[in-house]
N, C-alpha and C positions, 0 to 999 in steps of 0.2 A: 627351724626345726621341721615344720610342716613341709617344706619343700624337699627336705632330706628324705623324710618318711615317704613322700610321694615318688621320689626317685627310685627308692628300693622296693616299693610295694606296687609300682606301676605294672599293668598287665597289657600286652598287645592284643587287643580284641576289638572287633567293631561293634559287638553287642554289648550295650552298657551293662546288662544284668550279668552277662558272663564275666565282664571286667570286674564288677564288684565282687562276685564269688571268688574270682581268682585272688583278689586283694585280701579277702577274709581268709582264704586258704593259706596265703603267705603268712599272715598274722599268726594263724594257728600253728604253722610249721615252726615260725620263730619261737612262739611260746613253748612248744614240745621241746624244741632243741634246747632252749634255755633251761627247762626243767631237767632234761637228761644231763645237761652239763652241770648243773647244781648237784644233782644226785651223784654223779661221778666225782665231783670235787669233794663231797662230804664223805664218800667211801675212801677216797685216797687220803683225806685228812685223818680219819679215824682208823685207817688200816684194815677196813672190812671189805676190801674190793675182792670179788669172786670172778675167776676167769671166764665163766659162762656169761655172767652179767656184763663184764667188760666188753666181751665179743658182741653181745646183743646191743649194747650202747654205741659201739662203733658202726655196726651195721645200720642202726637207726639214724646216725649222723649222715651216713652216705645216702640212705634212702631219702631223708629230708632235703638234703642239698639237690639231689637230682630232681625231686618233685618241685622245689622251689624255682630252680632254673627253668624247668619245662613249663611251670605255670606263667612265669614272666613272659615267655615266648608265645603264650597263647594256646597251648595245648589243652584239650579238654579232658584227658584221661587221668591226670594227677589226682583229682578228687576221689575217683573210684579206687585207686591204689591205696590212697591213704585211709579210706574207709575199711578196705579189706585188712589193712595193717592193724587198725584199732579193733576190729572185730576179733581178729586173731589174738590180740593182745589181751583180751578179756580172760580166755582160759589160762593164759600164762599167769595173769594175776591170781586167778583161782588156784593154779597149781602151786604157786609159791606161798600163798597164804589163804587157805580155804576159809579161814574165819574173817577174811576182810569183807568190806561192804560191797558185795558183788553187784547188787542192784544198782548202787550208785554209779559204779564204773560202767555198767552196761547203758544206763540212762544217759551218761555223758556221750557215749558213742552215738546213741539215737538222736540226741539233741543236737549233735554236731552236723548231722546231714543237711538241714536246711540251710546252714551257713555256707557250705562249700559245694553242694551238689543240687540236683533237682528235687523237689519235695517228694516225688513219687518214690524215692529210695528209702524213705523213713520206714515204712512197713516192712520191705525185704530185709533191710539191716535188722531191725528188731527180730524178725522171725529167724534170721540166720544165727543171731546171738543166742536165742533160746534153743535152737537145734543143736548148736555147738556145745552148749551147757550140758544138755542131756547126753550128747555123744561122749563128752569127757567123763561125765559121772559114770557112764556105763564101761568105758575102757579102762579107767583108773580105779574102778570100784569105790568111787566116792559116794556119800549119801546123795540121793536124788534131790535137786533143788525143790524149794518150796513152790507149789503151784502158783501161789501169789506173785512169785517173781515173774513167771511166764506172763501172767495176766497183766502185771504192772507194765512190764516191757512192751506188750502188744498194745495196751491202752495208750502208753506214752508215745508209741510209734504213730498210731492213729491221730492223736492229738497234734503231734508235730507236723504230720502231713496236712491236716486241715488247717492249722494256723498258718503255716508256711505257704500253702496253696492260696489262701485268701489274701495273704500279704503280697504275694507275687502277682495275683491278679489286680489287686489294688495298684500295685506298682506299675503294672503294664498300662492299666487305665490312665494312671496319672502321667506316664510317659507319653501315651497317645494324646492326651489332652494337652501336654505341654508342647509336643510336636505340632499339633493342631494350632495351638496358640501361636507357637513360633512361625508357622506357615502363614497364619493370619496376620501376625505383625509384619512378616516380610511383604505380603500382599498390601497390607495398609501402607507400609513405608513406600512401596513401589507406586501405590496409587497416589500417595501424597506428592511424591516426586513428579509423577505424571501431571497431577492437578496443578502443581506449582509451575511446571513447564507450560501447560495450557494457559494458565492464568498469565504467565509473562507473554506468551505468543498472542493471547487475546488482547492484552494492554497494548502490546506493540501494534497489532493490526487496528485497534482502535485509534492510537495515535496516528497511524498511517491514514485512516479514513478521514480523521478530523483534518489532518493537513491537507488531504485531497479536497475535502469539502471547502476549506478556506481558499484554496488556490482557485477552485471552480467559482467560488463566489467572487473572488477578485477579477477573474477572467471575464465574468459576465456583467460585473457592475463598473469596472474601471475601463474607460475608453482611452484615457491618456496612456501612451506606451511607456514613457519613463516612469510614471507613477506605478504602473502595472508591474514592471520589472523590479522596482525597489520593494514593492509590497511582497512579491513572490520570493525573493531571496531571503527576506527577513522571516517570512513564515516557515519556510523550509529549514532555516537555521535553528530556529526556535523549537519547532515540533520534533525535529530529528536530533536535538541536542548536538549540533555540529560545531566545529571550530571556526569554519569559514565557509561562505557560499558566495560565488560570484557568477555573473551571467555575461557572456560574451555575444556580440553580433558581428557578423562579417560586414566589411565595408563595401562600397560600390564596385571596387575592383574584384572582390572576392578572394584577394590574396592575403588579407589580414583579418584577424578576429580582434575586435576592439572591446575592452572591458566597458560595460554599460552600467553595472551596479555591483557593489560588493558590501559585504557586512563588516561592521567593526571599524576600528582605526586603520586597520591594515588596508581595508577596501577603500576608504577615503583617500589614503596615501597613494594607492595605485591609481585611482581615478584622477588625482591631481597631476600626476607625472604621465598621464595618457597611456597606461599600460595596454600593450597589444602583443599578440602572438601571430607568428606566420602560420598560415593553413597548409601544414605539412606534417611530416613525422617527427618534427623536432620537440614537440610538446604534447601533452596528452589532449589539450583542447584542440590543437591543430590536427592531431591524428584523428580525434573523434569526428571533427568536421569533415576531414578529407575522406574518411571511410564510412561516414553516416552510421557509425556504431558506438556504442558505449564501451569505455576502457575503464577497467577497475584495477587499482594497485592496492592489495591488501597490505603489502609492505612497501610504503612509498619510496624508500631509498633504493629498492631493488628494481624498480621499473626503469627499463633502459631508455625510454623516450621522455620521462617525466622531467620537467624543467623546474627546479627549485626556485622558490621566490623569497627574497631576502626578508620581506615584510611577514612571512609565515613560517618561522623557524620550528614550530612545534607539530607540524604535520606528520602523522605517522601512517595514515591511510587516505587515499584520494580516489575520486571517481570523476569522469568526464562523461557528460550525456548530451547527445546532439539534439538541437531543436529542429524538428522535422515537420514540415507542412507542405502538402500537395506535391510530394516527391522532391522537395527542395530542402536543403539544410541552411537554416537562417542563422545559426551560431551554435553555441554550446554552453552547458552549465557545469561548473566545477563544484563539487562538494568535498570537504576535507574535514577529517576528524584527528583528534589527539590520541586515539586509541587504534592499535593495529587490527586489522581485519574487522573493521567496523561495518562493512557493507556486505550483506548477503544477497542472494538472488531476489528474495521477496522485496527487500528494500530498493534494490536497483529497479525492479519492475515498477514499483510504485512511483519512484522518482521520475522514471522514464514517461510513465503515463502523465504526470503532472507536467513535466517539460513539454511533452506534445501539445497539451492543452494551451500552454503559454505560447508555444510556437504558432498554433493556429490563431491564437488571439492577436499576436503581434502581426501575422500575415493579414489578418482580417482588417486590423487597424491600418496597415499600409494601403490595402486595397480600398478601404473607406476614405482615406485621405486623397488617393488618387481619384476615386469616383467624385468626391466632393469637389476637387479642383477641376475635374472635367465638367461636372454639372455647373459650377460656378462660371467656368469659361462659356458653357453653352448659354447660361442665362444671360451673361454679358452680351454675348453675340446676338441671342434673340432679342434681348432688350434693346440692343443698338438697332437691330433690323426694325423692331416695333416703333422705336423712336423716329427712325428715318421714314417709316411708312406714315406715321401720323403727321410728321413735318410736311411730307409731300401732299398729304390729304388736305392739311390746313393751308397749305400754299395754293393749291389749286381751287380750294373752297374757302376763301378768306371770309372772316365775319360770319362764320357758320354759328347760329344760336337760335334758341327757341325760347318763347315767353308764354307763360301761362296766366291768363287773366279772366275777366268776366266774359270775354268773347271766345273763350277756349284757348287752344295752344296754336300760336302763330309763329312763323319764322321771322327772325329779326337779325340785322346785321349789326345793331347797336349793343354795346356792352351793358347799357342800362345805367350803370354808375361808373364814374371815372376811376373809382377805387379798385373796380374789379380787374382792370389791367394790371394792377399790382398784386392782387390776390391770386391771379393765374400763376405767378412765379413762386407762390408759397406752397409748402408742403403740408401745412396744418390749417385747421380751421380757424376763422377769425371772426370775431363779433365785436360790436361796439358796446362799451360799457354804459353808455347813455343813449337816450332816444335822440334821433336825428331832428332836423328842423320840423319835419312833418310828424314828430311823435311816434316814429317807428323804431323798432330794435332790428337793425340788419344782422345778417349772418352769412358768411361765405365759406363754402366747404369745397376743397379741391377735388376734382375727379382725376383719379391717377390710373394709369395702365402700366404695370411693371415698374412701378415707382417713377414714372414719368408723368407730370402733370399735363394733361391734354385738355382741361377745361375746368370750369368752376360752377358750382351750384349756388346761385345768389337768391336769397329770400329774406323775408323780414316778418316780424310780428307787430301787430297794432299795439299802440301804447297802452291801451287798456288791458291787453293780454298779459303784460308784464315781460320781464326779461327771459332769455332762453335758459332753460333748465339743463343740467348735465344729461339727463336722460334723453331730452329732445336732441341735443346736440349729438349724442352717440347714435341715435336712431338715424339722423340725417347722414352721419358719416358711413354707417352700414349701407344705407341706400346708395350713397356716392360710389362706394366700392362695388356694389352690384351693377351700378350703371357703367363703371369703368370695364368690368368684365363683359357686359353685354356689348359695349361699344367695340371692344377689341374683337369679340366674335363676329360683330357685324363687319368690321374693317376686313378681317380675314376672309369672310364670305364674299365680299366685294372684290378682294384681290383674287380669290379662287374663281369668281365668275369672270373677271377681266382676263385672267390667263387662259381660262377655258375658251372664251371668245376669240382671244388671239390665236390660240392653237387651232381652233376651228377654221378661222380665216386663212391662216397659213396652209392648213390641209386643203381647203378648197382651191386656193390659187395654185398650189403645187399640183393637184389633180388636173386643173385646166391646162396647165403648162405641159403636163406629161401627154395629154391627149392630142397636142399639136406637134407635127413633125417638121413643118417649114419654119425656117429661122425668122423670116419676116413676120409671119402670122404669130409666132411665139413671142416676139418682142412686142407686137402690137397688143397682144393679150395681156402680157406682163404689165405694160404701161397702163392700160385701162383698169386692170384690177388694182394696181398700186394707187392710182389716182382715186378710185372709188374707196378704197380702205382708208387712205389718209384724209379723204374729203378735201381735196385740192382741185383747183380748175385745170391744171396741166401738170405734166411730168415729163422729164427728159432724160434720156439715156444716151451717153456718149461713150464709144469704144475708143481706146487709145492703145497704142503698141507698147509693150513692156520694152525695157532696154534690151537691144539685140534683136528685136522682132519688128516686122513690117505690117502696118494696118492696111488691110485691103477693103475697098468698098465697091460694091456693085453699081452704085449710082448715088447722086446727092439726095440728102434727106429733105423731104418735103414737110412744110409746116401745115398740117391739117387740123390744127387746133387741139391736137391731143399731145403730140410729142414728136 
């Protein structure tokens, strides 16, 4: 019912107040049309129809219909026409029945103004009715109206204007407040949407930062490459809520990318079968490594180079990110999601940063391994040289030893105890649990140079002093280590002096040889210097012809005691 009334009473107007006035005008028109129709039916039924009245009723129906239609279209002039019609109707009522309640009829007209028109028309309408009333009284020689009628209509017009003006002002304020409230609600909803978006973005960034921190911690704390890779793929899968994460490294040939770690049962299955991809454009991993760029497939099935994996049937979006370090690509990371368009630019940027950190860590681990291997080889080589140097020193100076006693420090070739020959071969300290025949507690501490035993520190404690304590043994072992370092430094210094003397001697002989132009004098000088340098009584040099050459002599060699 209400929808039907709204359909017939609706007014096409942008202003809500104008639309409400139009609806009330349409209601008034319908009521007046219904009243006219009932009056006409009454006259027809009782046979009291007058031709002039019938013509007026038909004209009224036409006027009401035109006003109704124009009001629905949003025209603003129909209320004024209706008011003029009502004002002119008052004298007609007075003409037909001068004894009727004229004041009531005129009050209805004035009271109708605020319903269908602007409030300021109340006073003009009241003044017009009073003026027409006096004009009709003068023209038709009717008795003049009571002055109270004019006063009543005027007061009624003023009250109608004041009340309707106050109501309309209140309506305008209410509408402004409603508009302001609606605008505030819209701004509030917009702010809420923006706040929720910011909260989601902040939560996502927080997740990204937490994941980056976890990866950075793993990179700095885990030195084992395999463990680092496994930790990284699990952290990325967990923090980014991904379907699968896998990490590939290129082999020694650089032609294949071999899976090193993968999450879930699918990753384990691919590791067991040795999953690998060719470094080319036939897969996203291969393309990313070959071009050193990230490749993102927001719709996985639409990417032309993506290679589907049977173990991962639910992948809807995928990204491959290269592992770059020092201008080289070590491999690539694949991240896959069950949701389409799961990777935006911010996510890819964060993942690429973490992948680059992992690449640098892997590269550093490889360099560290290579450096350790080289250092170990250097240690072994230097240790071998040191061992050979000490073997040569002990061979040329056998029985080298020193004894400290009441007479001071003296050199000795005796080991002092027969057991010391066995202690030299040991790498740990050795002490007797019981006192020997003389009541002493012996202790032998090896002296080592680069893990090579070059001597032994043999000592003892008197029986009344008791056994060796752990602190005393530790102190002597520390002293033995320092002795080994000092001995190695001394040996190196001796070697450096010997090499310097050798180089100096060679330089002197070479200088003397260069200052001699005659070959016989040159040979004599050479023989003499060589004999002096080698500390031998004589030296001999013989020239012989090489195959295909002839040896020439100027004369026989004479034995002068030198050469």
